[in-house]
FILUM-923511 format. One record per residue: residue number from 1; x, y, z of N, C-alpha, C in turn; residue in three letters. Coordinates in nm, 4 decimals, decimal comma. Example, Ala and Ser with C-alpha at 12.3 -4.5 7.8 and 13.67 -1.06 7.14 Angstrom:
+-----+----------+----------+----------+----------+----------+----------+----------+----------+----------+------+
| pos |      n.u |      n.v |      n.w |     ca.u |     ca.v |     ca.w |      c.u |      c.v |      c.w | code |
+-----+----------+----------+----------+----------+----------+----------+----------+----------+----------+------+
|   1 |   1,3190 |  -0,5690 |   0,7800 |   1,2300 |  -0,4500 |   0,7800 |   1,3200 |  -0,3300 |   0,7800 |  Ala |
|   2 |   1,2850 |  -0,2250 |   0,7080 |   1,3670 |  -0,1060 |   0,7140 |   1,2900 |   0,0030 |   0,7870 |  Ser |
+-----+----------+----------+----------+----------+----------+----------+----------+----------+----------+------+
This chain:
+-----+----------+----------+----------+----------+----------+----------+----------+----------+----------+------+
| pos |      n.u |      n.v |      n.w |     ca.u |     ca.v |     ca.w |      c.u |      c.v |      c.w | code |
+-----+----------+----------+----------+----------+----------+----------+----------+----------+----------+------+
|   1 |   0,2231 |  -1,5184 |  -1,3697 |   0,1970 |  -1,4364 |  -1,2529 |   0,0710 |  -1,4348 |  -1,1852 |  Met |
|   2 |   0,0291 |  -1,4967 |  -1,0633 |  -0,0883 |  -1,4925 |  -0,9941 |  -0,1477 |  -1,3470 |  -0,9660 |  Arg |
|   3 |  -0,2872 |  -1,3705 |  -1,0254 |  -0,3582 |  -1,2228 |  -0,9755 |  -0,3849 |  -1,2358 |  -0,8234 |  Val |
|   4 |  -0,3624 |  -1,1231 |  -0,7878 |  -0,3925 |  -1,0789 |  -0,6581 |  -0,5033 |  -1,0015 |  -0,6516 |  Arg |
|   5 |  -0,5825 |  -1,0228 |  -0,5553 |  -0,7382 |  -0,9314 |  -0,5053 |  -0,7274 |  -0,8689 |  -0,3872 |  Asp |
|   6 |  -0,7838 |  -0,7503 |  -0,3776 |  -0,8435 |  -0,6926 |  -0,2477 |  -0,9664 |  -0,7123 |  -0,2450 |  Ile |
|   7 |  -1,0099 |  -0,7378 |  -0,1176 |  -1,1463 |  -0,7505 |  -0,1070 |  -1,2167 |  -0,5980 |  -0,0185 |  Arg |
|   8 |  -1,2950 |  -0,5574 |  -0,0861 |  -1,3855 |  -0,4589 |  -0,0090 |  -1,5388 |  -0,5056 |   0,0081 |  Ile |
|   9 |  -1,5492 |  -0,4526 |   0,1322 |  -1,6876 |  -0,5185 |   0,1737 |  -1,7594 |  -0,4206 |   0,2613 |  Ser |
|  10 |  -1,9043 |  -0,4375 |   0,2442 |  -2,0337 |  -0,3444 |   0,3143 |  -2,0573 |  -0,4415 |   0,4328 |  Ile |
|  11 |  -2,0222 |  -0,3810 |   0,5547 |  -2,0440 |  -0,4561 |   0,6806 |  -2,1004 |  -0,3487 |   0,7805 |  Lys |
|  12 |  -2,1870 |  -0,3840 |   0,8556 |  -2,2335 |  -0,3297 |   0,9723 |  -2,1503 |  -0,3184 |   1,0779 |  Thr |
|  13 |  -2,1366 |  -0,2295 |   1,1793 |  -2,0586 |  -0,2524 |   1,3062 |  -2,0775 |  -0,3788 |   1,3495 |  Lys |
|  14 |  -2,2261 |  -0,4028 |   1,3603 |  -2,2529 |  -0,5558 |   1,4304 |  -2,2135 |  -0,6601 |   1,3365 |  Glu |
|  15 |  -2,2100 |  -0,6498 |   1,2044 |  -2,1567 |  -0,7578 |   1,1336 |  -2,0027 |  -0,7779 |   1,1569 |  Gly |
|  16 |  -1,9507 |  -0,6797 |   1,1635 |  -1,8041 |  -0,6620 |   1,1739 |  -1,7439 |  -0,7249 |   1,3259 |  Leu |
|  17 |  -1,8388 |  -0,6835 |   1,4244 |  -1,7990 |  -0,7533 |   1,5368 |  -1,8544 |  -0,8935 |   1,5791 |  Phe |
|  18 |  -1,9539 |  -0,9387 |   1,5067 |  -1,9706 |  -1,0802 |   1,4947 |  -1,8698 |  -1,1666 |   1,4272 |  Asn |
|  19 |  -1,8041 |  -1,1161 |   1,3224 |  -1,7083 |  -1,1816 |   1,2462 |  -1,5629 |  -1,1668 |   1,3305 |  Glu |
|  20 |  -1,5506 |  -1,0809 |   1,4297 |  -1,4437 |  -1,0982 |   1,4976 |  -1,4577 |  -1,1978 |   1,6231 |  Val |
|  21 |  -1,5926 |  -1,1948 |   1,6497 |  -1,6261 |  -1,2793 |   1,7854 |  -1,6244 |  -1,4306 |   1,7262 |  Glu |
|  22 |  -1,6477 |  -1,4617 |   1,6111 |  -1,6385 |  -1,6096 |   1,5404 |  -1,4638 |  -1,6217 |   1,5329 |  Glu |
|  23 |  -1,4014 |  -1,5272 |   1,5053 |  -1,2610 |  -1,5711 |   1,4664 |  -1,2181 |  -1,6064 |   1,6159 |  Val |
|  24 |  -1,2307 |  -1,5167 |   1,7173 |  -1,1946 |  -1,5389 |   1,8266 |  -1,2143 |  -1,6264 |   1,8701 |  Trp |
|  25 |  -1,3295 |  -1,7117 |   1,8742 |  -1,3768 |  -1,8242 |   1,9315 |  -1,2999 |  -1,9302 |   1,8761 |  Gly |
|  26 |  -1,2814 |  -1,9365 |   1,7504 |  -1,1990 |  -2,0595 |   1,6747 |  -1,0539 |  -2,0483 |   1,7200 |  Lys |
|  27 |  -1,0107 |  -1,9308 |   1,7421 |  -0,8469 |  -1,9437 |   1,8055 |  -0,8398 |  -1,9916 |   1,9605 |  Leu |
|  28 |  -0,9673 |  -1,9347 |   2,0211 |  -0,9423 |  -2,0229 |   2,1456 |  -0,9681 |  -2,1433 |   2,1757 |  Glu |
|  29 |  -1,0242 |  -2,2008 |   2,0861 |  -1,0433 |  -2,3634 |   2,0317 |  -0,9109 |  -2,4048 |   1,9562 |  Lys |
|  30 |  -0,8498 |  -2,3326 |   1,9461 |  -0,6980 |  -2,3779 |   1,8572 |  -0,7392 |  -2,4252 |   1,7310 |  Gly |
|  31 |  -0,8437 |  -2,3856 |   1,6775 |  -0,8586 |  -2,4068 |   1,5293 |  -0,7950 |  -2,3085 |   1,4487 |  Glu |
|  32 |  -0,7495 |  -2,3665 |   1,3235 |  -0,6782 |  -2,2413 |   1,2108 |  -0,7859 |  -2,1501 |   1,1700 |  Lys |
|  33 |  -0,7349 |  -2,0286 |   1,1338 |  -0,8371 |  -1,9301 |   1,0879 |  -0,7473 |  -1,9048 |   0,9664 |  Val |
|  34 |  -0,8539 |  -1,8888 |   0,8380 |  -0,8136 |  -1,8208 |   0,7279 |  -0,7911 |  -1,6788 |   0,7140 |  Lys |
|  35 |  -0,6516 |  -1,6556 |   0,6752 |  -0,6421 |  -1,5148 |   0,6914 |  -0,6949 |  -1,4509 |   0,5675 |  Arg |
|  36 |  -0,7505 |  -1,3207 |   0,6517 |  -0,8643 |  -1,2415 |   0,5592 |  -0,7940 |  -1,1178 |   0,5460 |  His |
|  37 |  -0,8030 |  -1,0665 |   0,4262 |  -0,7265 |  -0,9230 |   0,4043 |  -0,8289 |  -0,8558 |   0,3095 |  Glu |
|  38 |  -0,8635 |  -0,7275 |   0,3405 |  -0,9589 |  -0,6403 |   0,2874 |  -0,9870 |  -0,5127 |   0,3723 |  Gly |
|  39 |  -1,0907 |  -0,4490 |   0,3147 |  -1,1431 |  -0,3301 |   0,3771 |  -1,2664 |  -0,3674 |   0,3996 |  Ile |
|  40 |  -1,3310 |  -0,3060 |   0,4966 |  -1,5026 |  -0,2958 |   0,5150 |  -1,5325 |  -0,1574 |   0,5349 |  Ser |
|  41 |  -1,6510 |  -0,1173 |   0,4750 |  -1,7177 |   0,0048 |   0,4921 |  -1,8341 |  -0,0282 |   0,5460 |  Phe |
|  42 |  -1,8819 |   0,0771 |   0,6452 |  -2,0384 |   0,0425 |   0,7079 |  -2,1461 |   0,0716 |   0,5979 |  Glu |
|  43 |  -2,1350 |   0,1417 |   0,4931 |  -2,2353 |   0,1409 |   0,3738 |  -2,1842 |   0,1907 |   0,2617 |  Asn |
|  44 |  -2,2602 |   0,1897 |   0,1543 |  -2,2215 |   0,2448 |   0,0185 |  -2,1673 |   0,3715 |   0,0341 |  Ile |
|  45 |  -2,2406 |   0,4604 |   0,0913 |  -2,2253 |   0,5998 |   0,0602 |  -2,0832 |   0,6077 |   0,1260 |  Glu |
|  46 |  -2,0531 |   0,5609 |   0,2486 |  -1,9226 |   0,5894 |   0,2910 |  -1,7913 |   0,5254 |   0,1894 |  Ala |
|  47 |  -1,8456 |   0,4184 |   0,1548 |  -1,7389 |   0,3525 |   0,0539 |  -1,7084 |   0,4723 |  -0,0495 |  Met |
|  48 |  -1,8115 |   0,5151 |  -0,1384 |  -1,8208 |   0,6173 |  -0,2663 |  -1,7372 |   0,7330 |  -0,1837 |  Arg |
|  49 |  -1,7496 |   0,7947 |  -0,0887 |  -1,6756 |   0,9172 |  -0,0377 |  -1,5189 |   0,8719 |  -0,0208 |  Lys |
|  50 |  -1,4739 |   0,7361 |   0,0219 |  -1,3522 |   0,7136 |  -0,0163 |  -1,2708 |   0,6835 |  -0,1170 |  Ile |
|  51 |  -1,3573 |   0,6039 |  -0,2002 |  -1,3216 |   0,5420 |  -0,3374 |  -1,3900 |   0,6313 |  -0,4384 |  Leu |
|  52 |  -1,3378 |   0,7504 |  -0,4590 |  -1,3894 |   0,8648 |  -0,5388 |  -1,3375 |   0,8011 |  -0,6488 |  Ser |
|  53 |  -1,3867 |   0,8588 |  -0,7967 |  -1,3474 |   0,8530 |  -0,9269 |  -1,2018 |   0,8715 |  -0,9258 |  Glu |
|  54 |  -1,1596 |   1,0047 |  -0,8669 |  -1,0214 |   1,0471 |  -0,8663 |  -0,9190 |   0,9326 |  -0,8145 |  Glu |
|  55 |  -0,9663 |   0,9008 |  -0,7025 |  -0,8804 |   0,8033 |  -0,6510 |  -0,8596 |   0,6598 |  -0,7060 |  Arg |
|  56 |  -0,9722 |   0,6205 |  -0,7321 |  -0,9530 |   0,5143 |  -0,8334 |  -0,8691 |   0,5144 |  -0,9698 |  Leu |
|  57 |  -0,8984 |   0,6386 |  -1,0109 |  -0,7986 |   0,6789 |  -1,1163 |  -0,6238 |   0,6753 |  -1,0806 |  Arg |
|  58 |  -0,6063 |   0,7340 |  -0,9603 |  -0,4601 |   0,7330 |  -0,9152 |  -0,4391 |   0,5711 |  -0,8763 |  Ile |
|  59 |  -0,5140 |   0,4930 |  -0,8331 |  -0,4726 |   0,3612 |  -0,8167 |  -0,4663 |   0,3030 |  -0,9724 |  Leu |
|  60 |  -0,5445 |   0,3186 |  -1,0613 |  -0,4979 |   0,2523 |  -1,2048 |  -0,3889 |   0,3258 |  -1,2394 |  Lys |
|  61 |  -0,3565 |   0,4474 |  -1,2391 |  -0,1985 |   0,5050 |  -1,2848 |  -0,1125 |   0,4709 |  -1,2238 |  Ala |
|  62 |  -0,1094 |   0,4026 |  -1,0925 |   0,0425 |   0,3601 |  -1,0072 |   0,0360 |   0,2163 |  -1,0759 |  Ile |
|  63 |  -0,0764 |   0,1483 |  -1,0922 |  -0,0723 |   0,0027 |  -1,1749 |   0,0052 |   0,0125 |  -1,2709 |  Lys |
|  64 |  -0,0737 |   0,1043 |  -1,3674 |  -0,0259 |   0,0857 |  -1,5198 |   0,1173 |   0,1668 |  -1,5428 |  Lys |
|  65 |   0,1330 |   0,2866 |  -1,4633 |   0,2456 |   0,3616 |  -1,5237 |   0,3688 |   0,3354 |  -1,4364 |  Glu |
|  66 |   0,3657 |   0,2569 |  -1,3337 |   0,4766 |   0,2347 |  -1,2313 |   0,5400 |   0,3657 |  -1,2074 |  His |
|  67 |   0,5086 |   0,4877 |  -1,1409 |   0,5846 |   0,6014 |  -1,1019 |   0,6668 |   0,5894 |  -1,0208 |  Pro |
|  68 |   0,7850 |   0,6648 |  -1,0255 |   0,8844 |   0,6383 |  -0,9358 |   0,8761 |   0,7355 |  -0,8302 |  Thr |
|  69 |   0,7825 |   0,8246 |  -0,8236 |   0,7772 |   0,9413 |  -0,7224 |   0,6152 |   0,9826 |  -0,7157 |  Ser |
|  70 |   0,5553 |   1,0289 |  -0,6065 |   0,4293 |   1,0925 |  -0,5989 |   0,4533 |   1,2163 |  -0,7055 |  Ile |
|  71 |   0,5355 |   1,2935 |  -0,7291 |   0,5427 |   1,4129 |  -0,8164 |   0,5371 |   1,3460 |  -0,9576 |  Tyr |
|  72 |   0,5820 |   1,2196 |  -0,9981 |   0,5770 |   1,1907 |  -1,1409 |   0,4366 |   1,1303 |  -1,1565 |  Glu |
|  73 |   0,3857 |   1,0778 |  -1,0475 |   0,2343 |   1,0303 |  -1,0411 |   0,1308 |   1,1587 |  -1,0754 |  Leu |
|  74 |   0,1585 |   1,2868 |  -1,0209 |   0,0701 |   1,3999 |  -1,0498 |   0,1003 |   1,4459 |  -1,1870 |  Ala |
|  75 |   0,2162 |   1,4419 |  -1,2191 |   0,2503 |   1,4743 |  -1,3802 |   0,1668 |   1,3722 |  -1,4800 |  Lys |
|  76 |   0,1881 |   1,2413 |  -1,4656 |   0,0815 |   1,1522 |  -1,5310 |  -0,0561 |   1,1895 |  -1,5373 |  Phe |
|  77 |  -0,0885 |   1,2341 |  -1,4166 |  -0,2490 |   1,2479 |  -1,3970 |  -0,2945 |   1,4114 |  -1,4262 |  Leu |
|  78 |  -0,1736 |   1,4573 |  -1,4519 |  -0,1787 |   1,6027 |  -1,4798 |  -0,2767 |   1,6698 |  -1,3577 |  Lys |
|  79 |  -0,2334 |   1,6506 |  -1,2531 |  -0,3081 |   1,6943 |  -1,1373 |  -0,2107 |   1,7651 |  -1,0242 |  Arg |
|  80 |  -0,2455 |   1,8625 |  -0,9472 |  -0,2066 |   1,9458 |  -0,8553 |  -0,1056 |   1,8392 |  -0,7660 |  Asp |
|  81 |   0,0319 |   1,8399 |  -0,7459 |   0,0919 |   1,7605 |  -0,6491 |   0,0609 |   1,7623 |  -0,5287 |  Ile |
|  82 |   0,0218 |   1,8870 |  -0,4544 |  -0,0440 |   1,8306 |  -0,3372 |  -0,1826 |   1,7872 |  -0,2800 |  Lys |
|  83 |  -0,2410 |   1,7757 |  -0,3936 |  -0,3825 |   1,7116 |  -0,4017 |  -0,3693 |   1,5652 |  -0,4378 |  Asn |
|  84 |  -0,2809 |   1,5250 |  -0,4946 |  -0,2193 |   1,3922 |  -0,5290 |  -0,1596 |   1,3297 |  -0,4360 |  Thr |
|  85 |  -0,0617 |   1,4075 |  -0,3587 |   0,0148 |   1,3718 |  -0,2393 |  -0,0867 |   1,3233 |  -0,1136 |  Phe |
|  86 |  -0,2095 |   1,4209 |  -0,0824 |  -0,3031 |   1,3978 |   0,0135 |  -0,3597 |   1,2787 |  -0,0350 |  Asp |
|  87 |  -0,4253 |   1,2761 |  -0,1294 |  -0,4858 |   1,1346 |  -0,1830 |  -0,4066 |   0,9975 |  -0,1598 |  Asp |
|  88 |  -0,2838 |   0,9987 |  -0,2096 |  -0,1786 |   0,8904 |  -0,1992 |  -0,1556 |   0,8542 |  -0,0456 |  Val |
|  89 |  -0,1408 |   0,9508 |   0,0453 |  -0,1286 |   0,9047 |   0,1643 |  -0,2674 |   0,8768 |   0,2497 |  Gln |
|  90 |  -0,3417 |   0,8978 |   0,1950 |  -0,5039 |   0,8469 |   0,2268 |  -0,5059 |   0,7256 |   0,2041 |  Phe |
|  91 |  -0,4901 |   0,7199 |   0,0804 |  -0,4930 |   0,5507 |   0,0417 |  -0,3854 |   0,4548 |   0,0823 |  Leu |
|  92 |  -0,2996 |   0,5070 |   0,1448 |  -0,1739 |   0,4483 |   0,1781 |  -0,2415 |   0,3958 |   0,3338 |  Ala |
|  93 |  -0,2805 |   0,4987 |   0,4125 |  -0,3496 |   0,4731 |   0,5507 |  -0,4428 |   0,3815 |   0,5494 |  Arg |
|  94 |  -0,5278 |   0,3538 |   0,4464 |  -0,6654 |   0,2502 |   0,4343 |  -0,6060 |   0,1264 |   0,3959 |  Ile |
|  95 |  -0,4730 |   0,1254 |   0,3316 |  -0,4140 |   0,0055 |   0,2894 |  -0,4202 |  -0,0270 |   0,1519 |  Gly |
|  96 |  -0,4732 |   0,0832 |   0,0676 |  -0,4768 |   0,0270 |  -0,1032 |  -0,3565 |   0,0541 |  -0,1456 |  Leu |
|  97 |  -0,2741 |   0,1405 |  -0,0853 |  -0,1338 |   0,1706 |  -0,1787 |  -0,0302 |   0,1486 |  -0,0743 |  Ile |
|  98 |   0,0927 |   0,1131 |  -0,1096 |   0,2159 |   0,0759 |  -0,0193 |   0,3170 |   0,1830 |  -0,0411 |  Glu |
|  99 |   0,3679 |   0,2313 |   0,0166 |   0,4773 |   0,3780 |   0,0161 |   0,6048 |   0,3072 |   0,0321 |  Leu |
| 100 |   0,6919 |   0,3117 |  -0,0602 |   0,8428 |   0,2751 |  -0,0445 |   0,9331 |   0,3831 |  -0,0742 |  Glu |
| 101 |   1,0168 |   0,4239 |   0,0459 |   1,0874 |   0,5284 |   0,0634 |   1,2277 |   0,4651 |  -0,0513 |  Lys |
| 102 |   1,2611 |   0,5659 |  -0,1475 |   1,4109 |   0,5211 |  -0,2067 |   1,5221 |   0,6426 |  -0,1919 |  Thr |
| 103 |   1,6145 |   0,6172 |  -0,2334 |   1,7431 |   0,7072 |  -0,2060 |   1,8139 |   0,7232 |  -0,3234 |  Lys |
| 104 |   1,7832 |   0,6943 |  -0,4451 |   1,8565 |   0,7173 |  -0,5236 |   1,8372 |   0,8531 |  -0,5775 |  Glu |
| 105 |   1,9641 |   0,9072 |  -0,5570 |   2,0068 |   1,0641 |  -0,5245 |   1,9113 |   1,1143 |  -0,4297 |  Gly |
| 106 |   1,7970 |   1,2110 |  -0,4626 |   1,7185 |   1,2449 |  -0,3594 |   1,6270 |   1,1405 |  -0,3095 |  Arg |
| 107 |   1,5735 |   1,1501 |  -0,1890 |   1,4702 |   1,0648 |  -0,1284 |   1,3385 |   1,0923 |  -0,2122 |  Glu |
| 108 |   1,2877 |   0,9593 |  -0,2492 |   1,1341 |   0,9661 |  -0,2855 |   1,0844 |   0,8650 |  -0,2505 |  Lys |
| 109 |   0,9592 |   0,8881 |  -0,2609 |   0,8460 |   0,7886 |  -0,1985 |   0,7687 |   0,7624 |  -0,3478 |  Thr |
| 110 |   0,7790 |   0,6077 |  -0,3235 |   0,7299 |   0,5589 |  -0,4714 |   0,5878 |   0,4567 |  -0,4128 |  Val |
| 111 |   0,5114 |   0,5257 |  -0,4911 |   0,3570 |   0,4792 |  -0,4714 |   0,3758 |   0,3152 |  -0,5344 |  Pro |
| 112 |   0,3123 |   0,2212 |  -0,4678 |   0,2830 |   0,0886 |  -0,5132 |   0,1670 |   0,0294 |  -0,4994 |  Lys |
| 113 |   0,0924 |  -0,0293 |  -0,5964 |  -0,0634 |  -0,1202 |  -0,6082 |   0,0031 |  -0,2433 |  -0,6351 |  Val |
| 114 |   0,0048 |  -0,3424 |  -0,5056 |   0,0384 |  -0,4668 |  -0,5374 |  -0,0860 |  -0,5760 |  -0,5461 |  Asn |
| 115 |  -0,1775 |  -0,5331 |  -0,6141 |  -0,2908 |  -0,6222 |  -0,6339 |  -0,3230 |  -0,6098 |  -0,7960 |  Tyr |
| 116 |  -0,4278 |  -0,6675 |  -0,8484 |  -0,4734 |  -0,6889 |  -0,9666 |  -0,6089 |  -0,6122 |  -0,9762 |  Asp |
| 117 |  -0,7085 |  -0,6625 |  -0,8647 |  -0,8283 |  -0,6460 |  -0,8827 |  -0,8605 |  -0,6181 |  -0,7373 |  Arg |
| 118 |  -0,9807 |  -0,5266 |  -0,7487 |  -1,0586 |  -0,4688 |  -0,6300 |  -1,2151 |  -0,5621 |  -0,6569 |  Ile |
| 119 |  -1,2257 |  -0,6462 |  -0,5479 |  -1,3719 |  -0,7368 |  -0,5487 |  -1,4479 |  -0,6599 |  -0,4541 |  Leu |
| 120 |  -1,5486 |  -0,6126 |  -0,4733 |  -1,6755 |  -0,5791 |  -0,3713 |  -1,7634 |  -0,6928 |  -0,3509 |  Leu |
| 121 |  -1,7753 |  -0,6778 |  -0,2033 |  -1,8848 |  -0,7828 |  -0,1621 |  -2,0095 |  -0,7078 |  -0,0712 |  Glu |
| 122 |  -2,1128 |  -0,7007 |  -0,1372 |  -2,1962 |  -0,6407 |  -0,0705 |  -2,3475 |  -0,7561 |  -0,0250 |  Ile |
| 123 |  -2,3500 |  -0,7517 |   0,0859 |  -2,4677 |  -0,8423 |   0,1446 |  -2,6028 |  -0,7983 |   0,1114 |  Pro |
| 124 |  -2,6755 |  -0,9053 |   0,0675 |  -2,8128 |  -0,8669 |   0,0183 |  -2,9296 |  -0,9080 |   0,1096 |  Val |
+-----+----------+----------+----------+----------+----------+----------+----------+----------+----------+------+
């Protein structure tokens, strides 16, 4: 099985704008552009607020335990269901978790982590 990574980077708004401008220029010239998948934060403090210890714990539990619902995930983590639900929804909105609806009996939302590592890129 191939290891899949997700990249998290620290980029200023100016840096992100320059990257978009560069890609746009290549597309206009008909050049191929390598697909880039990842999440960028403006600074480390913003990243730390988003990727708290508890949210990283959620990602690890999903990857390891493969819960069949958010309720089951909350039980694994011994956390309140509402707080777990809110964190899972947030992580899904920023692209770190995929949510799949199932209809085996009662409808459930299955959280999935489809990568093996998070790589952090910090420019110096």
